[in-house]
C-alpha positions as CSV (number, residue, x, y, z in Angstrom):
1,X,-19.7,-8.2,-32.9
2,X,-22.3,-6.6,-30.9
3,X,-21.8,-2.6,-30.3
4,X,-22.6,-1.6,-26.8
5,X,-22.2,1.5,-24.8
6,X,-21.2,1.6,-21.3
7,X,-25.0,2.7,-20.2
8,X,-26.4,-0.2,-21.6
9,X,-23.9,-2.3,-20.2
10,X,-24.4,-1.1,-16.9
11,X,-28.1,-1.3,-17.2
12,X,-28.0,-4.8,-18.1
13,X,-25.2,-5.9,-15.6
14,X,-27.1,-4.4,-12.8
15,X,-30.2,-6.0,-14.2
16,X,-27.8,-9.6,-13.5
17,X,-26.9,-10.3,-17.0
18,X,-22.9,-11.2,-16.6
19,X,-22.3,-12.6,-20.3
20,X,-21.2,-10.0,-22.8
21,X,-18.2,-12.1,-24.8
22,X,-17.4,-10.8,-28.0
23,X,-19.3,-7.5,-27.6
24,X,-17.5,-4.2,-28.7
25,X,-16.8,-1.7,-26.2
26,X,-14.5,0.5,-28.0
27,X,-14.2,4.2,-26.9
28,X,-16.3,3.9,-24.3
29,X,-15.9,4.8,-20.5
30,X,-15.7,2.0,-18.1
31,X,-14.1,3.9,-15.4
32,X,-14.8,3.0,-12.0
33,X,-17.5,0.6,-13.0
34,X,-17.6,-2.5,-10.5
35,X,-17.9,-5.5,-13.4
36,X,-17.6,-8.6,-11.1
37,X,-18.0,-12.0,-12.4
38,X,-18.1,-10.4,-15.8
39,X,-17.8,-12.4,-19.1
40,X,-16.0,-10.0,-21.7
41,X,-13.9,-12.8,-23.0
42,X,-13.2,-11.8,-27.1
43,X,-14.6,-8.5,-26.5
44,X,-13.2,-5.2,-27.7
45,X,-12.2,-2.5,-25.1
46,X,-10.1,-0.6,-27.3
47,X,-9.2,3.1,-26.7
48,X,-11.6,2.3,-23.8
49,X,-11.0,4.0,-20.0
50,X,-10.8,1.4,-17.8
51,X,-9.1,3.3,-14.9
52,X,-10.5,1.9,-11.6
53,X,-12.5,-0.6,-13.0
54,X,-13.2,-3.9,-10.8
55,X,-12.7,-7.3,-13.1
56,X,-12.4,-9.5,-10.1
57,X,-13.3,-13.1,-10.9
58,X,-13.9,-11.5,-14.8
59,X,-13.3,-13.8,-17.9
60,X,-10.9,-11.4,-20.1
61,X,-9.3,-14.0,-22.0
62,X,-8.8,-13.0,-25.6
63,X,-10.0,-9.1,-24.9
64,X,-8.1,-6.4,-26.7
65,X,-7.5,-3.6,-24.9
66,X,-5.4,-1.7,-27.6
67,X,-4.8,1.8,-26.5
68,X,-6.9,1.5,-23.2
69,X,-6.5,4.0,-20.9
70,X,-5.5,2.2,-17.6
71,X,-3.7,3.0,-14.6
72,X,-2.7,3.2,-11.1
73,X,-4.8,5.6,-9.1
74,X,-3.0,9.0,-7.3
75,X,-4.1,8.0,-4.2
76,X,-1.8,4.7,-4.2
77,X,1.0,6.6,-5.4
78,X,1.3,9.2,-2.9
79,X,4.2,8.1,-0.1
80,X,5.2,5.3,-2.6
81,X,3.2,2.9,-1.2
82,X,0.7,0.3,-3.2
83,X,-2.7,-1.4,-1.6
84,X,-1.8,-4.7,-0.4
85,X,-2.2,-7.1,-2.7
86,X,-1.8,-5.0,-5.9
87,X,-2.0,-7.2,-8.7
88,X,-1.1,-7.2,-12.4
89,X,-4.5,-7.5,-14.3
90,X,-3.1,-7.5,-17.5
91,X,-0.2,-9.8,-18.5
92,X,1.8,-9.3,-21.8
93,X,2.0,-13.8,-23.5
94,X,5.7,-14.7,-23.1
95,X,7.0,-15.1,-26.8
96,X,6.5,-18.9,-27.9
97,X,4.2,-19.5,-25.3
């Protein structure tokens, strides 16, 4: 598994690279990054800060998110409302599936 820093990921992503399958980003901060269309299949994002990160059309199959920091933004919690079409990015697999 190739170790990658958030800075290197961002630099390579901006250069047009999208395939980061199997990389180790554990403990990095991806906070607020726009990673639309990225392939992180099988990557290790354990203990990574992914708050506000956009994973639109991303491949996250088999990605490890153990102890990753994620959550709703405070502004979404004001007045008890969520943004339109708020979806859950990470679903717990069904037992026996």
